[in-house]
BADO-89145 format. One record per residue (C-alpha): residue number from 1; x, y, z. Coordinates in Angstrom, 2 decimals. Layout:
BEGIN
<nr:NUM&x:X&y:Y&z:Z>
...
This chain:
BEGIN
<nr:1&x:6.43&y:45.08&z:-36.72>
<nr:2&x:10.05&y:44.34&z:-38.35>
<nr:3&x:12.87&y:44.86&z:-35.92>
<nr:4&x:15.46&y:45.37&z:-38.52>
<nr:5&x:15.51&y:46.42&z:-41.91>
<nr:6&x:14.67&y:43.42&z:-44.01>
<nr:7&x:17.36&y:42.49&z:-47.23>
<nr:8&x:15.25&y:43.26&z:-50.43>
<nr:9&x:15.79&y:39.87&z:-51.72>
<nr:10&x:14.48&y:38.13&z:-48.56>
<nr:11&x:11.13&y:39.97&z:-48.06>
<nr:12&x:10.59&y:39.47&z:-52.06>
<nr:13&x:11.00&y:35.47&z:-51.59>
<nr:14&x:8.52&y:35.83&z:-48.55>
<nr:15&x:6.00&y:37.89&z:-49.91>
<nr:16&x:6.26&y:36.07&z:-53.85>
<nr:17&x:5.76&y:32.59&z:-51.24>
<nr:18&x:2.54&y:34.29&z:-49.50>
<nr:19&x:1.14&y:34.84&z:-52.67>
<nr:20&x:0.64&y:30.70&z:-53.14>
<nr:21&x:-0.74&y:30.29&z:-49.56>
<nr:22&x:-4.69&y:29.58&z:-50.33>
<nr:23&x:-6.13&y:32.09&z:-47.53>
<nr:24&x:-4.50&y:34.69&z:-49.33>
<nr:25&x:-4.74&y:33.64&z:-52.59>
<nr:26&x:-8.34&y:33.18&z:-52.49>
<nr:27&x:-8.88&y:36.61&z:-50.68>
<nr:28&x:-7.46&y:38.03&z:-53.49>
<nr:29&x:-9.35&y:36.65&z:-56.22>
<nr:30&x:-12.70&y:36.32&z:-54.24>
<nr:31&x:-15.78&y:38.33&z:-55.29>
<nr:32&x:-16.57&y:41.25&z:-53.22>
<nr:33&x:-19.08&y:40.16&z:-50.63>
<nr:34&x:-22.45&y:42.44&z:-49.41>
<nr:35&x:-20.66&y:42.09&z:-45.82>
<nr:36&x:-16.92&y:42.55&z:-45.07>
<nr:37&x:-15.09&y:39.57&z:-43.76>
<nr:38&x:-13.24&y:39.96&z:-40.52>
<nr:39&x:-9.87&y:41.07&z:-41.37>
<nr:40&x:-7.17&y:38.31&z:-41.96>
<nr:41&x:-4.51&y:37.98&z:-38.83>
<nr:42&x:-1.08&y:39.11&z:-40.30>
<nr:43&x:1.97&y:40.08&z:-38.23>
<nr:44&x:6.09&y:39.86&z:-40.15>
<nr:45&x:9.37&y:39.60&z:-38.15>
<nr:46&x:12.77&y:39.67&z:-39.89>
<nr:47&x:16.01&y:38.98&z:-37.76>
<nr:48&x:19.29&y:38.44&z:-40.03>
<nr:49&x:18.94&y:36.08&z:-42.79>
<nr:50&x:15.36&y:35.01&z:-41.86>
<nr:51&x:11.62&y:36.02&z:-41.76>
<nr:52&x:8.38&y:34.72&z:-39.95>
<nr:53&x:4.97&y:35.78&z:-41.25>
<nr:54&x:1.84&y:34.88&z:-39.38>
<nr:55&x:-1.54&y:34.70&z:-41.27>
<nr:56&x:-4.35&y:33.75&z:-39.43>
<nr:57&x:-3.29&y:31.49&z:-36.80>
<nr:58&x:-0.59&y:29.83&z:-38.73>
<nr:59&x:2.96&y:31.28&z:-38.54>
<nr:60&x:5.51&y:30.48&z:-41.62>
<nr:61&x:9.63&y:30.81&z:-41.32>
<nr:62&x:11.45&y:32.02&z:-44.43>
<nr:63&x:14.92&y:32.37&z:-45.58>
<nr:64&x:15.93&y:33.83&z:-49.01>
<nr:65&x:15.21&y:30.48&z:-50.82>
<nr:66&x:12.05&y:29.92&z:-49.45>
<nr:67&x:9.86&y:28.34&z:-46.77>
<nr:68&x:11.62&y:26.40&z:-44.14>
<nr:69&x:8.49&y:25.23&z:-41.77>
<nr:70&x:5.54&y:26.86&z:-40.30>
<nr:71&x:3.30&y:26.11&z:-37.54>
<nr:72&x:0.12&y:24.24&z:-37.92>
<nr:73&x:-2.20&y:22.04&z:-36.04>
<nr:74&x:-4.81&y:23.18&z:-33.42>
<nr:75&x:-1.91&y:22.56&z:-30.36>
<nr:76&x:0.64&y:24.53&z:-32.45>
<nr:77&x:-1.34&y:27.82&z:-33.66>
<nr:78&x:-0.94&y:30.89&z:-32.34>
<nr:79&x:-0.10&y:34.66&z:-32.04>
<nr:80&x:3.55&y:35.56&z:-33.28>
<nr:81&x:5.23&y:37.02&z:-30.25>
<nr:82&x:9.22&y:36.84&z:-31.36>
<nr:83&x:11.69&y:35.43&z:-34.19>
<nr:84&x:14.55&y:34.90&z:-32.69>
<nr:85&x:18.15&y:33.65&z:-33.74>
<nr:86&x:20.29&y:30.99&z:-31.42>
<nr:87&x:23.66&y:29.91&z:-32.65>
<nr:88&x:24.14&y:25.88&z:-33.11>
<nr:89&x:28.17&y:25.36&z:-33.58>
<nr:90&x:28.85&y:27.36&z:-36.65>
<nr:91&x:24.88&y:27.50&z:-37.86>
<nr:92&x:22.34&y:29.60&z:-37.14>
<nr:93&x:18.93&y:28.26&z:-36.03>
<nr:94&x:15.61&y:30.53&z:-36.38>
<nr:95&x:13.27&y:29.70&z:-33.75>
<nr:96&x:9.80&y:31.58&z:-33.20>
<nr:97&x:7.96&y:32.09&z:-30.02>
<nr:98&x:3.99&y:31.99&z:-30.38>
<nr:99&x:1.02&y:32.16&z:-27.72>
<nr:100&x:-1.03&y:29.55&z:-27.76>
<nr:101&x:-4.76&y:30.23&z:-25.98>
<nr:102&x:-4.26&y:27.25&z:-24.03>
<nr:103&x:-0.74&y:26.26&z:-23.49>
<nr:104&x:1.12&y:29.75&z:-23.29>
<nr:105&x:4.26&y:30.63&z:-24.74>
<nr:106&x:5.40&y:27.79&z:-27.45>
<nr:107&x:8.83&y:27.67&z:-29.17>
<nr:108&x:9.22&y:26.40&z:-32.69>
<nr:109&x:12.06&y:25.40&z:-35.00>
<nr:110&x:13.03&y:23.48&z:-38.06>
<nr:111&x:13.40&y:19.73&z:-37.76>
<nr:112&x:16.46&y:18.71&z:-36.01>
<nr:113&x:18.96&y:16.55&z:-38.37>
<nr:114&x:18.10&y:13.31&z:-36.63>
<nr:115&x:14.59&y:13.84&z:-37.26>
<nr:116&x:15.08&y:15.14&z:-40.77>
<nr:117&x:16.23&y:11.94&z:-42.77>
<nr:118&x:13.87&y:11.33&z:-45.61>
<nr:119&x:12.58&y:14.82&z:-45.17>
<nr:120&x:15.47&y:17.04&z:-46.53>
<nr:121&x:12.71&y:18.91&z:-48.68>
<nr:122&x:10.31&y:19.21&z:-46.30>
<nr:123&x:9.18&y:22.53&z:-45.80>
<nr:124&x:6.29&y:22.42&z:-43.29>
<nr:125&x:6.85&y:20.59&z:-40.54>
<nr:126&x:7.97&y:21.85&z:-37.57>
<nr:127&x:9.67&y:20.99&z:-33.85>
<nr:128&x:8.46&y:21.97&z:-30.73>
<nr:129&x:11.32&y:22.64&z:-29.29>
<nr:130&x:10.04&y:23.75&z:-25.53>
<nr:131&x:7.85&y:26.22&z:-23.34>
<nr:132&x:8.49&y:29.68&z:-21.77>
<nr:133&x:6.13&y:30.25&z:-18.61>
<nr:134&x:4.61&y:33.78&z:-18.00>
<nr:135&x:6.27&y:33.39&z:-14.24>
<nr:136&x:9.06&y:32.59&z:-12.85>
<nr:137&x:9.67&y:28.79&z:-12.00>
<nr:138&x:11.91&y:26.57&z:-9.57>
<nr:139&x:12.40&y:23.88&z:-12.09>
<nr:140&x:11.71&y:22.99&z:-15.77>
<nr:141&x:12.43&y:19.67&z:-17.18>
<nr:142&x:13.43&y:19.33&z:-21.19>
<nr:143&x:10.75&y:17.69&z:-23.02>
<nr:144&x:13.05&y:14.92&z:-23.75>
<nr:145&x:14.18&y:14.41&z:-20.16>
<nr:146&x:17.94&y:14.48&z:-21.19>
<nr:147&x:18.02&y:18.26&z:-19.69>
<nr:148&x:16.79&y:20.34&z:-16.74>
<nr:149&x:17.09&y:23.67&z:-14.71>
<nr:150&x:16.57&y:24.66&z:-11.47>
<nr:151&x:16.59&y:28.11&z:-9.77>
<nr:152&x:18.67&y:27.73&z:-6.64>
<nr:153&x:19.00&y:31.48&z:-4.80>
<nr:154&x:19.56&y:34.09&z:-7.28>
<nr:155&x:21.16&y:31.41&z:-9.84>
<nr:156&x:19.84&y:29.18&z:-12.60>
<nr:157&x:21.34&y:26.10&z:-13.02>
<nr:158&x:21.21&y:23.30&z:-16.10>
<nr:159&x:21.77&y:20.04&z:-15.74>
<nr:160&x:22.59&y:17.76&z:-18.49>
<nr:161&x:21.82&y:14.11&z:-18.57>
<nr:162&x:25.26&y:11.77&z:-18.24>
<nr:163&x:24.18&y:9.55&z:-20.55>
<nr:164&x:21.07&y:10.13&z:-23.01>
<nr:165&x:20.40&y:6.33&z:-23.41>
<nr:166&x:20.26&y:5.77&z:-19.56>
<nr:167&x:18.54&y:8.43&z:-17.86>
<nr:168&x:19.28&y:6.12&z:-14.30>
<nr:169&x:22.97&y:7.33&z:-14.48>
<nr:170&x:22.22&y:10.56&z:-13.34>
<nr:171&x:22.94&y:14.48&z:-14.14>
<nr:172&x:25.94&y:16.62&z:-13.97>
<nr:173&x:25.85&y:20.28&z:-13.81>
<nr:174&x:26.32&y:22.04&z:-17.58>
<nr:175&x:26.22&y:25.88&z:-16.47>
<nr:176&x:25.01&y:28.34&z:-14.20>
<nr:177&x:24.04&y:31.73&z:-14.94>
<nr:178&x:22.23&y:34.87&z:-12.94>
<nr:179&x:18.37&y:35.40&z:-13.40>
<nr:180&x:14.95&y:33.88&z:-12.88>
<nr:181&x:14.37&y:30.87&z:-14.39>
<nr:182&x:11.68&y:31.12&z:-17.25>
<nr:183&x:12.27&y:28.48&z:-20.11>
<nr:184&x:13.73&y:25.46&z:-21.40>
<nr:185&x:14.39&y:25.35&z:-25.40>
<nr:186&x:16.27&y:22.23&z:-27.16>
<nr:187&x:17.60&y:22.25&z:-30.39>
<nr:188&x:19.16&y:18.73&z:-31.58>
<nr:189&x:19.63&y:17.79&z:-27.67>
<nr:190&x:21.36&y:20.83&z:-26.63>
<nr:191&x:19.46&y:22.87&z:-23.72>
<nr:192&x:18.98&y:26.56&z:-23.98>
<nr:193&x:18.06&y:28.28&z:-20.95>
<nr:194&x:15.82&y:31.46&z:-20.90>
<nr:195&x:16.39&y:33.66&z:-18.08>
<nr:196&x:14.96&y:37.17&z:-16.98>
<nr:197&x:17.77&y:39.19&z:-16.45>
<nr:198&x:18.52&y:42.42&z:-14.71>
<nr:199&x:17.21&y:44.79&z:-17.59>
<nr:200&x:14.32&y:43.10&z:-17.83>
<nr:201&x:14.67&y:41.28&z:-21.12>
<nr:202&x:14.61&y:37.66&z:-21.67>
<nr:203&x:17.70&y:36.32&z:-22.40>
<nr:204&x:19.05&y:33.02&z:-23.49>
<nr:205&x:22.18&y:31.08&z:-22.54>
<nr:206&x:23.81&y:27.65&z:-23.55>
<nr:207&x:27.06&y:25.72&z:-22.67>
<nr:208&x:30.01&y:27.55&z:-24.08>
<nr:209&x:33.89&y:26.43&z:-22.91>
<nr:210&x:33.85&y:28.38&z:-19.95>
<nr:211&x:30.20&y:27.96&z:-18.49>
<nr:212&x:27.27&y:29.95&z:-19.67>
<nr:213&x:27.43&y:32.04&z:-22.66>
<nr:214&x:24.78&y:34.31&z:-24.17>
<nr:215&x:23.15&y:32.93&z:-26.76>
<nr:216&x:20.33&y:35.42&z:-27.55>
<nr:217&x:17.46&y:37.22&z:-26.19>
<nr:218&x:13.60&y:37.01&z:-26.84>
<nr:219&x:11.36&y:40.22&z:-26.87>
<nr:220&x:7.75&y:39.62&z:-25.48>
<nr:221&x:6.41&y:42.88&z:-26.82>
């Protein structure tokens, strides 16, 4: 289901790219079968300048110029739950939330700049950015161990390593926000904390100049 009206150029680019995918091309050219094959699972989301399309168990993410990345592999495949955008400096970064049969809610983005060297033209590889849990947690450690978030009373406090090259030097408080801790997502070593907010939505926060800054929302529809 489309959350916002999609610009025609973006929609056209997405569906033109879709026609080149093997599963879709084969389905379009195959001879009619005596027994109908199971319907191909699909879902489309659009947000800002980005779109996400689930085909089968894979999710493809696009901008107006074409595909940016896709989820692939047995532990990265699942149902598309949401496409959301978070700020990274002046940039807007698209993330997809998928629901894996075994691992639950998983978040993926394009490769970080530090991992994209030599892969600037790679339009397939995705980066596993973190998890969102079904229930509130008391502590979540970032996948790189450079950050962690804890629940303390009615607040969630996110801590950041003092020295990314030597974690023995400890951590300092980065920011705190009211809510219940549900997830911790990373992009280029920047933490984004996911909390249950008072309005029942999942809200995402990052470190701003004056403490926690609301970055975006995640819809678990």
